[in-house]
C-alpha positions in Angstrom: 37.5 8.7 56.8 37.9 10.8 59.9 38.2 9.6 63.4 34.6 10.2 64.4 33.3 8.1 61.4 35.7 5.3 62.3 34.5 5.3 65.9 30.9 5.3 64.8 31.5 2.3 62.5 33.2 0.4 65.3 30.2 1.1 67.6 27.7 0.0 65.0 29.7 -3.2 64.4 29.7 -3.9 68.2 26.0 -3.2 68.7 24.6 -4.9 65.6 24.9 -8.6 66.8 24.0 -7.5 70.4 20.6 -6.1 69.4 19.7 -8.7 66.8 18.1 -6.1 64.5 16.2 -7.8 61.7 16.1 -6.6 58.1 13.0 -4.4 57.6 12.1 -1.6 55.3 9.3 1.0 54.9 6.0 -0.7 54.3 6.7 -3.5 56.7 4.5 -4.0 59.8 6.8 -4.2 62.8 6.4 -4.8 66.6 8.9 -2.9 68.6 9.5 -3.9 72.2 10.6 -0.9 74.3 11.9 -0.9 77.9 9.8 1.6 79.9 10.9 2.7 83.3 8.2 3.8 85.7 9.6 4.8 89.1 11.8 1.9 90.2 10.0 -0.6 88.0 11.0 -1.6 84.5 8.6 -3.2 82.0 8.5 -3.9 78.3 5.9 -2.2 76.1 5.1 -3.4 72.6 4.4 -0.8 69.9 3.1 -2.3 66.6 2.6 -0.3 63.5 3.8 0.2 59.9 7.3 1.4 59.3 6.9 4.5 57.2 10.6 5.7 57.1 14.1 4.6 57.8 17.1 6.9 58.2 20.4 5.1 57.8 23.0 7.3 59.5 25.4 5.0 61.2 25.0 5.1 64.9 22.3 7.7 64.6 20.1 5.5 62.4 16.4 5.6 63.2 13.0 4.5 61.9 9.5 5.8 62.1 6.5 3.6 63.0 2.9 4.8 62.4 -0.2 3.2 64.0 -3.8 4.1 64.4 -4.7 4.3 68.1 -8.4 4.9 69.0 -9.0 6.4 65.5 -6.0 8.8 65.8 -2.8 8.4 63.9 0.3 8.1 66.1 3.9 8.2 64.9 6.9 7.3 66.9 10.6 7.6 65.9 12.9 5.0 67.4 16.7 5.2 67.4 17.9 1.9 65.9 20.7 1.3 68.3 19.0 2.6 71.4 19.5 0.6 74.6 15.8 1.1 75.3 14.9 -1.2 72.4 14.6 -4.7 73.6 13.8 -6.3 70.2 12.1 -5.7 66.9 9.8 -8.2 65.2 8.7 -8.1 61.6 5.0 -9.0 61.6 4.5 -8.8 57.8 6.3 -7.5 54.8 4.7 -4.9 52.5 5.2 -4.2 48.8 5.9 -0.5 48.3 7.7 1.6 45.7 8.8 4.4 47.9 11.4 4.9 50.7 9.3 7.4 52.7 5.6 6.6 53.1 4.6 10.0 54.4 1.6 10.1 52.0 -0.1 7.5 54.3 -0.7 10.3 56.8 -3.4 11.8 54.6 -5.1 8.5 53.9 -7.7 6.6 55.9 -9.1 3.0 55.7 -8.6 1.0 52.6 -6.6 3.6 50.7 -4.0 3.5 53.5 -3.5 -0.3 53.2 -0.3 -1.7 51.8 -0.2 -5.0 49.8 1.5 -7.8 51.7 4.6 -9.5 50.1 3.8 -13.0 51.3 7.0 -14.6 50.1 9.1 -12.0 51.9 7.0 -12.4 55.0 7.7 -16.2 55.1 11.4 -15.6 54.6 11.5 -13.0 57.3 9.8 -15.2 59.8 12.2 -18.0 59.1 15.2 -15.6 59.5 13.8 -14.2 62.7 13.5 -17.7 64.2 17.1 -18.4 63.3 18.3 -15.2 64.9 16.3 -15.9 68.1 17.9 -19.4 68.3 21.4 -17.9 67.8 20.8 -15.3 70.5 19.5 -17.9 72.9 22.5 -20.1 72.2 24.9 -17.2 72.7 23.2 -16.3 76.0 23.4 -19.8 77.4 27.1 -20.0 76.5 28.1 -16.7 78.1 
């Protein structure tokens, strides 16, 4: 392992608990809260859609979220460890057999639907609540 890889690993280890990134995979519907700066004002914008891809590359990890906005497909790539990401919520879990769901770009309506994995959704919600409680407790301590 060279020095750059070692530094990246250290950065990822430092940033992971700070961001509170939940476990999610392609097929899951996620709500990403992004910090948006407009002039001297900063606000949070929610972007909800289906995760169609994840790229695990250490500090350069990213994920792609696709949603339909006013009848038009919109995709956005988010760096996983970006300081602009406030938080990520898993809305529902999907059952898929692929790592990259690019085929959904060509589909409309019912054929673009992903079956929900209800048991995984329930577990994810419980885990998310636990992580939120842990983050709140950590913020009140320090």
